[in-house]
SEGU-592261 format. One record per residue (C-alpha): x, y negated, z negated. Coordinates in nm, 3 decimals. Last residue first. Layout:
<rs>
     east    north       up
        X        Y        Z
...
</rs>
This chain:
<rs>
     east    north       up
   -1.176   -2.172   -0.855
   -1.192   -1.798   -0.782
   -1.250   -1.582   -1.069
   -0.904   -1.343   -1.096
   -0.921   -0.955   -1.005
   -0.892   -0.780   -1.326
   -0.526   -0.654   -1.313
   -0.522   -0.450   -1.573
   -0.250   -0.531   -1.833
    0.017   -0.469   -1.620
   -0.109   -0.698   -1.340
   -0.158   -0.937   -1.621
    0.189   -0.980   -1.640
    0.268   -1.032   -1.323
    0.043   -1.298   -1.299
    0.211   -1.487   -1.585
    0.554   -1.450   -1.477
    0.490   -1.560   -1.129
    0.339   -1.444   -0.804
    0.098   -1.163   -0.823
   -0.108   -1.325   -0.532
   -0.444   -1.436   -0.611
   -0.828   -1.250   -0.541
   -0.656   -0.947   -0.603
   -0.645   -0.581   -0.469
   -0.660   -0.341   -0.765
   -0.376   -0.144   -0.886
   -0.403    0.193   -0.969
   -0.164    0.461   -1.193
   -0.081    0.757   -1.186
    0.036    1.075   -1.371
    0.210    1.429   -1.280
    0.116    1.335   -0.947
    0.009    1.510   -0.638
   -0.367    1.593   -0.702
   -0.364    1.244   -0.841
   -0.250    1.089   -0.512
   -0.500    1.319   -0.275
   -0.802    1.186   -0.537
   -0.669    0.836   -0.447
   -0.678    0.923   -0.066
   -1.054    1.029   -0.111
   -1.186    0.760   -0.279
   -0.994    0.492   -0.039
   -1.222    0.508    0.223
   -1.493    0.441    0.005
   -1.345    0.128   -0.083
   -1.319   -0.020    0.312
   -1.715    0.105    0.349
   -1.722   -0.118    0.024
   -1.538   -0.398    0.156
   -1.792   -0.438    0.425
   -2.082   -0.352    0.254
   -2.038   -0.663    0.048
   -2.004   -0.598   -0.353
   -1.638   -0.517   -0.408
   -1.539   -0.268   -0.736
   -1.156   -0.407   -0.743
   -1.040   -0.058   -0.769
   -1.225    0.025   -0.473
   -1.027   -0.244   -0.289
   -0.681   -0.118   -0.414
   -0.359   -0.348   -0.329
   -0.152   -0.032   -0.534
   -0.167    0.308   -0.603
    0.144    0.418   -0.833
    0.296    0.780   -0.841
    0.445    0.881   -1.138
    0.750    1.047   -1.268
    0.869    1.135   -0.938
    1.070    1.498   -0.922
    1.440    1.451   -0.813
    1.660    1.759   -0.690
    1.779    1.649   -0.374
    1.522    1.882   -0.191
    1.256    1.765   -0.430
    1.342    1.401   -0.321
    1.228    1.508    0.054
    0.896    1.614   -0.049
    0.804    1.312   -0.251
    0.936    1.132    0.045
    0.677    1.313    0.241
    0.402    1.229    0.018
    0.466    0.874    0.018
    0.445    0.908    0.401
    0.129    1.075    0.388
    0.039    0.871    0.130
    0.123    0.516    0.329
   -0.078    0.693    0.625
   -0.377    0.791    0.502
   -0.490    0.472    0.309
   -0.494    0.404   -0.085
   -0.123    0.237   -0.082
    0.165    0.313   -0.234
    0.423    0.299   -0.491
    0.662    0.649   -0.627
    0.798    0.572   -0.959
    1.106    0.782   -0.982
    1.190    0.789   -1.398
    1.554    0.811   -1.486
    1.738    0.900   -1.766
    1.554    1.146   -1.941
    1.400    1.293   -1.619
    1.772    1.371   -1.525
    1.818    1.417   -1.158
    1.906    1.043   -1.088
    2.139    1.101   -1.364
    2.289    1.413   -1.181
    2.273    1.180   -0.829
    2.456    0.882   -1.020
    2.742    1.174   -1.118
    2.799    1.322   -1.462
    3.115    1.483   -1.496
    3.223    1.812   -1.692
    3.383    2.017   -1.444
    3.223    2.419   -1.406
    3.204    2.320   -1.020
    3.506    2.232   -0.926
    3.689    1.925   -0.932
    3.713    1.828   -0.584
    3.417    1.997   -0.486
    3.217    1.872   -0.721
    3.276    1.539   -0.678
    3.236    1.563   -0.314
    2.914    1.706   -0.367
    2.788    1.428   -0.597
    2.913    1.182   -0.373
    2.762    1.362   -0.055
    2.441    1.376   -0.249
    2.415    1.009   -0.350
    2.476    0.898    0.007
    2.191    1.109    0.076
    2.021    0.923   -0.157
    2.082    0.609   -0.006
    1.995    0.715    0.352
    1.716    0.843    0.187
    1.599    0.493    0.072
    1.721    0.346    0.372
    1.422    0.525    0.565
    1.175    0.529    0.292
    1.216    0.108    0.249
    1.436   -0.052    0.030
    1.466    0.016   -0.345
    1.313   -0.218   -0.640
    1.567   -0.145   -0.887
    1.439   -0.162   -1.278
    1.739   -0.085   -1.489
    1.624   -0.086   -1.860
    1.937   -0.081   -2.086
    2.241    0.051   -2.281
    2.262    0.380   -2.034
    2.081    0.163   -1.735
    2.393   -0.003   -1.673
    2.532    0.383   -1.517
    2.275    0.321   -1.261
    2.350   -0.011   -1.154
    2.685    0.043   -1.070
    2.618    0.312   -0.854
    2.400    0.102   -0.691
    2.660   -0.120   -0.592
    2.907    0.189   -0.497
    2.609    0.295   -0.259
    2.597   -0.018   -0.104
    3.006   -0.008    0.020
    2.944    0.331    0.166
    2.602    0.290    0.371
    2.806   -0.047    0.507
    3.136    0.139    0.607
    2.931    0.384    0.782
    2.888    0.078    1.048
    3.233    0.143    1.170
    3.458   -0.157    1.091
    3.644   -0.029    0.852
    3.851    0.230    0.982
    3.953   -0.049    1.249
    4.136   -0.219    0.922
    4.278    0.121    0.832
    4.452    0.121    1.182
    4.558   -0.171    1.115
    4.726   -0.157    0.800
    4.917    0.199    0.924
    5.061   -0.043    1.205
    5.196   -0.355    0.989
    5.296   -0.061    0.745
    5.120    0.112    0.485
    5.145    0.073    0.091
    4.896   -0.200    0.008
    4.656   -0.089    0.260
    4.501    0.182    0.043
    4.437   -0.127   -0.261
    4.418   -0.452   -0.086
    4.274   -0.333    0.225
    4.004   -0.102    0.018
    3.911   -0.392   -0.230
    3.873   -0.621    0.093
    3.633   -0.388    0.307
    3.437   -0.335   -0.012
    3.370   -0.714   -0.081
    3.279   -0.710    0.289
    3.058   -0.486    0.272
    2.859   -0.552   -0.080
    2.817   -0.892    0.062
    2.648   -0.778    0.402
    2.465   -0.559    0.188
    2.351   -0.763   -0.026
    2.305   -0.580   -0.412
    2.022   -0.820   -0.547
    2.005   -0.927   -0.901
    1.798   -1.049   -1.198
    1.840   -1.061   -1.528
    1.491   -1.044   -1.736
    1.535   -1.129   -2.115
    1.343   -1.455   -2.052
    1.186   -1.510   -1.698
    1.311   -1.719   -1.458
    1.085   -1.857   -1.160
    0.877   -1.744   -0.884
    0.924   -1.366   -0.978
    0.762   -1.262   -0.626
    0.941   -1.527   -0.413
    1.279   -1.381   -0.609
    1.225   -1.030   -0.545
    1.175   -1.086   -0.177
    1.463   -0.858   -0.045
    1.481   -0.812    0.282
    1.800   -0.574    0.340
    1.647   -0.385    0.038
    1.847   -0.292   -0.248
    1.672   -0.466   -0.549
    1.767   -0.523   -0.886
    1.584   -0.635   -1.190
    1.800   -0.575   -1.544
    1.627   -0.553   -1.844
    1.680   -0.604   -2.233
    1.369   -0.519   -2.412
    1.156   -0.796   -2.599
    0.787   -0.667   -2.484
    0.769   -0.958   -2.246
    1.154   -0.788   -2.089
    0.946   -0.462   -2.022
    0.626   -0.666   -1.894
    0.851   -0.830   -1.648
    1.045   -0.544   -1.591
    0.711   -0.369   -1.446
    0.579   -0.647   -1.295
    0.888   -0.706   -1.103
    0.876   -0.378   -0.999
    0.505   -0.316   -0.916
    0.530   -0.626   -0.666
    0.900   -0.538   -0.492
    0.719   -0.195   -0.433
    0.427   -0.331   -0.255
    0.309   -0.136   -0.004
    0.535   -0.309    0.247
    0.826   -0.044    0.325
    0.728    0.272    0.251
    0.810    0.410   -0.133
    1.006    0.411   -0.409
    1.019    0.243   -0.743
    1.346    0.330   -0.931
    1.321    0.265   -1.298
    1.638    0.372   -1.458
    1.659    0.397   -1.894
    1.611    0.203   -2.202
    1.434    0.162   -2.489
    1.274    0.518   -2.440
    0.940    0.470   -2.564
    0.917    0.169   -2.334
    0.859    0.379   -2.001
    0.579    0.484   -2.168
    0.400    0.184   -2.262
    0.475    0.067   -1.893
    0.306    0.370   -1.727
   -0.009    0.279   -1.931
    0.018   -0.136   -1.835
   -0.011   -0.019   -1.452
   -0.401    0.097   -1.515
   -0.467    0.458   -1.562
   -0.618    0.627   -1.279
   -0.972    0.644   -1.169
   -1.164    0.912   -1.275
   -1.437    0.618   -1.398
   -1.466    0.521   -1.050
   -1.779    0.823   -0.984
   -1.963    0.677   -0.650
   -2.351    0.752   -0.655
   -2.440    0.420   -0.623
   -2.170    0.378   -0.324
   -2.411    0.671   -0.118
   -2.721    0.543   -0.241
   -2.623    0.200   -0.169
   -2.565    0.304    0.206
   -2.233    0.141    0.337
   -2.160   -0.086    0.596
   -2.513   -0.269    0.797
   -2.279   -0.561    0.782
   -1.955   -0.414    1.042
   -2.054   -0.668    1.328
   -1.824   -0.530    1.564
   -1.458   -0.674    1.605
   -1.343   -0.815    1.892
   -1.140   -0.584    2.117
   -0.798   -0.455    2.054
   -0.904   -0.262    1.775
   -1.168   -0.042    1.916
   -0.992    0.178    2.159
   -0.777    0.305    1.833
   -1.083    0.384    1.644
   -1.209    0.604    1.937
   -0.888    0.761    1.973
   -0.829    0.868    1.605
   -0.736    0.730    1.333
   -0.737    0.348    1.234
   -0.864    0.335    0.903
   -1.239    0.227    0.883
   -1.400   -0.145    0.777
   -1.203   -0.303    1.058
   -0.947   -0.556    0.972
   -0.973   -0.843    1.260
   -0.674   -0.843    1.501
   -0.492   -1.205    1.581
   -0.288   -1.262    1.893
   -0.029   -1.537    1.843
    0.202   -1.715    2.189
    0.518   -1.749    1.987
    0.538   -2.130    1.857
    0.476   -2.061    1.532
    0.776   -1.828    1.532
    1.053   -2.039    1.384
    0.826   -2.280    1.238
    0.710   -2.062    0.980
    0.296   -1.998    0.933
    0.147   -2.243    0.685
   -0.158   -2.299    0.831
   -0.107   -1.874    0.861
   -0.023   -1.824    0.492
   -0.356   -2.070    0.447
   -0.585   -1.892    0.642
   -0.496   -1.563    0.464
   -0.508   -1.710    0.099
   -0.862   -1.854    0.215
   -0.936   -1.555    0.334
   -0.878   -1.316    0.058
   -1.022   -1.546   -0.191
   -1.328   -1.539   -0.003
   -1.350   -1.172    0.042
   -1.257   -1.126   -0.386
   -1.531   -1.422   -0.465
   -1.807   -1.232   -0.248
   -1.909   -1.391    0.069
   -1.906   -1.106    0.300
   -1.651   -0.878    0.464
   -1.854   -0.972    0.821
   -1.664   -1.292    0.813
   -1.392   -1.116    0.884
   -1.038   -1.022    0.672
   -0.702   -1.012    0.893
   -0.555   -0.680    0.968
   -0.297   -0.790    1.204
   -0.142   -1.094    1.330
    0.050   -1.061    1.581
    0.353   -1.245    1.741
    0.484   -1.279    2.091
    0.833   -1.345    2.281
    1.092   -1.204    2.034
    1.432   -1.282    2.138
    1.743   -1.008    2.165
    2.077   -1.250    2.161
    2.241   -1.091    1.878
    2.163   -1.356    1.687
    1.793   -1.418    1.799
    1.734   -1.045    1.634
    1.812   -1.202    1.315
    1.650   -1.504    1.367
    1.324   -1.304    1.505
    1.371   -1.058    1.195
    1.398   -1.337    0.956
    1.027   -1.528    1.077
    0.873   -1.159    1.096
    0.971   -1.109    0.729
    0.844   -1.470    0.625
    0.506   -1.375    0.809
    0.510   -1.050    0.577
    0.579   -1.278    0.258
    0.325   -1.508    0.350
    0.044   -1.296    0.400
   -0.154   -1.294    0.731
   -0.052   -0.964    0.821
    0.260   -0.927    1.038
    0.355   -0.777    1.372
    0.641   -0.925    1.632
    0.612   -0.797    1.980
    0.977   -0.811    2.188
    0.873   -0.786    2.524
    1.135   -0.597    2.741
    1.222   -0.605    3.110
    1.197   -0.913    3.235
    1.261   -1.067    2.873
    1.634   -0.928    2.910
    1.769   -0.887    2.611
    1.712   -0.524    2.493
    1.773   -0.427    2.842
    2.133   -0.532    2.829
    2.183   -0.370    2.530
    2.101   -0.045    2.638
    2.292   -0.087    2.951
    2.600   -0.161    2.729
    2.486    0.154    2.559
    2.447    0.403    2.842
    2.793    0.254    2.970
    3.007    0.450    2.698
    2.843    0.744    2.743
    3.101    1.027    2.684
    3.241    0.791    2.379
    2.913    0.836    2.189
    2.981    1.202    2.175
    3.337    1.196    2.034
    3.215    0.916    1.840
    2.986    1.147    1.610
    3.303    1.360    1.544
    3.579    1.121    1.488
    3.355    0.938    1.250
    3.512    1.041    0.890
    3.870    1.052    1.104
    3.869    0.699    1.112
    3.775    0.418    1.389
    3.798    0.521    1.762
    3.863    0.208    1.907
    3.783   -0.194    1.938
    3.530   -0.112    2.254
    3.387    0.181    2.079
    3.297   -0.048    1.788
    3.199   -0.348    1.998
    2.948   -0.117    2.194
    2.857    0.082    1.827
    2.787   -0.305    1.712
    2.580   -0.402    2.048
    2.347   -0.070    2.057
    2.315   -0.064    1.670
    2.202   -0.408    1.622
    1.856   -0.281    1.758
    1.832   -0.014    1.493
    1.987   -0.253    1.213
    1.699   -0.491    1.287
    1.424   -0.208    1.295
    1.546   -0.024    0.939
    1.489   -0.363    0.786
    1.181   -0.437    0.976
    0.997   -0.138    0.903
    1.028    0.145    1.215
    0.970    0.073    1.603
    0.621    0.194    1.762
    0.846    0.201    2.120
    0.615    0.159    2.428
    0.745    0.246    2.738
    0.570    0.129    3.069
    0.553    0.218    3.426
    0.684    0.552    3.337
    0.883    0.751    3.630
    1.008    1.019    3.389
    1.268    0.787    3.245
    1.273    0.365    3.317
    1.363    0.242    3.640
    1.695    0.123    3.503
    1.745    0.379    3.263
    1.921    0.242    2.951
    1.690    0.194    2.755
    1.547    0.583    2.707
    1.869    0.712    2.667
    1.941    0.405    2.392
    1.682    0.550    2.160
    1.815    0.932    2.182
    2.145    0.849    2.141
    2.062    0.631    1.851
    1.892    0.911    1.655
    2.202    1.126    1.685
    2.414    0.808    1.615
    2.210    0.735    1.299
    2.195    1.120    1.183
    2.584    1.110    1.201
    2.658    0.814    0.972
    2.385    0.959    0.744
    2.648    1.241    0.683
    2.672    1.599    0.775
    2.891    1.572    1.100
    3.204    1.608    0.907
    3.107    1.855    0.749
    3.025    2.030    1.073
    3.408    1.970    1.159
    3.515    2.095    0.809
    3.323    2.376    0.822
    3.403    2.504    1.203
    3.779    2.451    1.105
    3.767    2.674    0.845
    3.596    2.908    1.070
    3.879    2.932    1.270
    3.832    2.782    1.614
    3.698    2.981    1.939
    3.431    3.109    1.803
    3.242    2.791    1.798
    3.436    2.518    1.987
    3.131    2.504    2.258
    2.833    2.469    1.956
    3.019    2.234    1.716
    2.959    1.913    1.962
    2.650    1.975    2.106
    2.508    2.155    1.801
    2.598    1.878    1.522
    2.356    1.661    1.794
    2.073    1.913    1.782
    2.078    1.864    1.419
    2.129    1.497    1.387
    1.837    1.474    1.653
    1.603    1.709    1.428
    1.706    1.532    1.144
    1.614    1.194    1.289
    1.288    1.272    1.467
    1.270    1.059    1.734
    0.877    1.103    1.824
    0.781    1.130    2.209
    0.442    1.024    2.315
    0.281    1.130    2.689
    0.010    0.865    2.834
   -0.107    0.931    3.205
   -0.469    1.072    3.104
   -0.582    1.011    2.769
   -0.789    1.325    2.609
   -0.482    1.548    2.646
   -0.195    1.336    2.529
    0.084    1.468    2.699
    0.390    1.548    2.473
    0.778    1.461    2.502
    1.010    1.624    2.301
    1.056    1.539    1.955
    0.775    1.662    1.804
    0.387    1.519    1.850
    0.110    1.715    1.712
   -0.245    1.513    1.800
   -0.415    1.304    1.625
   -0.363    1.013    1.748
   -0.300    0.829    1.406
   -0.122    1.129    1.262
    0.129    1.223    1.579
    0.208    0.813    1.521
    0.344    0.880    1.161
    0.714    0.843    1.190
    0.902    0.847    0.894
    1.242    0.777    1.005
    1.037    0.516    1.264
    1.155    0.556    1.642
    0.837    0.640    1.750
    0.794    0.646    2.111
    0.493    0.624    2.364
    0.527    0.680    2.728
    0.291    0.542    2.954
    0.156    0.652    3.332
   -0.076    0.360    3.438
   -0.432    0.391    3.506
   -0.552    0.062    3.339
   -0.638    0.398    3.040
   -0.286    0.446    3.028
   -0.241    0.073    2.944
   -0.512    0.066    2.696
   -0.389    0.437    2.507
   -0.032    0.292    2.465
   -0.155   -0.064    2.339
   -0.365    0.132    2.115
   -0.105    0.317    1.985
    0.151    0.048    1.963
   -0.142   -0.182    1.733
   -0.205    0.124    1.515
    0.182    0.181    1.469
    0.274   -0.136    1.398
   -0.021   -0.172    1.133
    0.136   -0.402    0.865
    0.249   -0.146    0.647
    0.615   -0.199    0.657
    0.703   -0.531    0.739
    0.704   -0.582    1.145
    0.820   -0.464    1.476
    0.631   -0.369    1.825
    0.891   -0.303    2.097
    0.689   -0.300    2.463
    0.936   -0.157    2.754
    0.835   -0.171    3.133
    0.717   -0.576    3.131
    0.333   -0.646    3.034
    0.172   -0.857    3.265
   -0.086   -0.986    2.962
   -0.076   -0.753    2.651
    0.100   -0.985    2.458
   -0.208   -1.244    2.501
   -0.473   -1.020    2.354
</rs>
C-alpha cells in the first residue's frame, strides 16, 4: 500500500461517512504496531466505532489493545470531554461563589460550543507535542465524516485567529477562559497539520461519483487553510470473485466509470485500491487481512444455508412508508443517520414520490456537503428544492444582528458586537434559525429535510433544545407556545426516518442516534435500510455471503423500529426523477443493457 510507504508521525484518514475510514485506520494501526512500532489510534468522531471494530472496550483514556503489543487506542467522546472541561472551569469556584452564579456559569458552558471546544482541546493536545504523546512513533486518527472533519481540522486555525482578535461575547467567555491558557497549543497544532513531514492526510472514498466528488471538495477546502492531502484510498471495490451476474457486472461497471472520471484535483495523488471483503471488518483477524490482496472468495456460502433463508420477513418497500406519510397531507419528514448511508437518496425519493402524487413538497438540506442537486439531476413538478448553506446563513445572521442590535450602539459597542459575531458558535445559531423556518412551513405543505451527518444533526437538535429551554425560561412553564423542538417532538407533525445500511457499525450508530433523540423527547417514526444486497437477491457465492451478513442486522433494525422499509442495492444509481420514483415503488434492480 503506497500510503504506508515511509509513514510520518501523524496519519489522518478522512472522507465521506460510510466509506470505511474506521476499518482502514484500525488496520493501519495494527499493521504498524505489528512491525514493532509504538502506535496510538485515536478516534475524534462523535459517533466513534473504533471499539466495535477492534472488539475491545475503549474509552476517553488511552487503552492498550492486549492482542496487539505496542498498540494503544483512545476515543475522544465529545460529551465526556465537555463534562470534564466544564468541571475544570467550574470546580475551582464551586463553594466560593453563590449557587446562582455557579448555575449561570454551568448554563454558559452547556451549549454545543463548549462540546466543540472540549473535543478540540483533546485533539490539539495530541498534535502539539513535538515528539508526540507518550513516545509513540505513530498517531493514527480515525476522523469523523467529511463535513465534521473539515470543521474539526479548521478549528485550530479559526480558534487561534479568534483568540488573537479578542475574547468574543459573554456566551463564549467560559469556554475561552480555558482555551486562552493554552494559546501556543493551537498554533503548534496548526503547524503540525500543515507540515507534510509530520502529517499524512489520506482521503478515503468508495468507487462512487458522489464519494469521489466529496474527497475532491475536502481536498480543496483543506488546501484553502494550508492543509494538503497526500494520498487517496478507494475502498470496498467489488472484486472479480463477486461473480458475473447482472448486479455484480453493473456495480463493477459503475465503479470503473466513477474511477475513470475521478476529479482532477485528486486524480494525481498516489492511489491505493482496497477490494470489498465478503464479511464485515470486525475483529483483528479481519483487520489483518484488509491491507493485503484479497483471497479468492468463490467458495462463498453453502447452497443449503442460502436456501433456508426466509426473505419473506424482509421489511416493506419505501412506497409503503410514503403511503402512510401522504395521509396527513402535510408535515415534516426528517431523514437522519450517519453520513454515507444514503439520506440524500431516501429524502429525494420520498419527496419525488409525494410530489408525483400531487402534493406540494419542499425538499431542503442542512448538509454542508449537500448532494441533493446531484441526486435529482433536474427539476421535478411540484417540488421546490433549497439548501441551508451554513456559510451564507452565518453571513446573513451577522449582517442582520449588526443592522438591528448594532443600530443603537456607539462605535466601540459596534466593534465589540462585530468581535462577538466572529465566534465559531455563531454558525450553529444561524443554521438553526434557517432550520426553524423550514419546520414552520410544514404546517402548510410537506417539508422533507435531508439532514447532516450524525454529529451535525445532534448539534442541530442541541441548538433546538437550547432554544426551547430559553423560551420556556423567559415565558414560564405555563405559557402557550410552540417552539421548533415541540414540533419535532409531536409525531402528528414530524416523522423522523432513520436511514442506515445493513452493516453492524451503521446500525449501531443509528441505534445510538435513536437513544439521543429519545433524550430530546423525539421518537423515530420509521427506519429505512438502504442499499441492501439481501433485498436484491444475489446469485454469486460472494454476494450471498455479504447478503447473509445483512440478515442479522435487518432483524436488529426490525426489533428497534415501529416500522421499517428496505431498499435494495441497485444496478443503476438512483439519479433523476424516474429512477427515484422506481426506488419508492420497489427498487427492483434494473437489467443491464
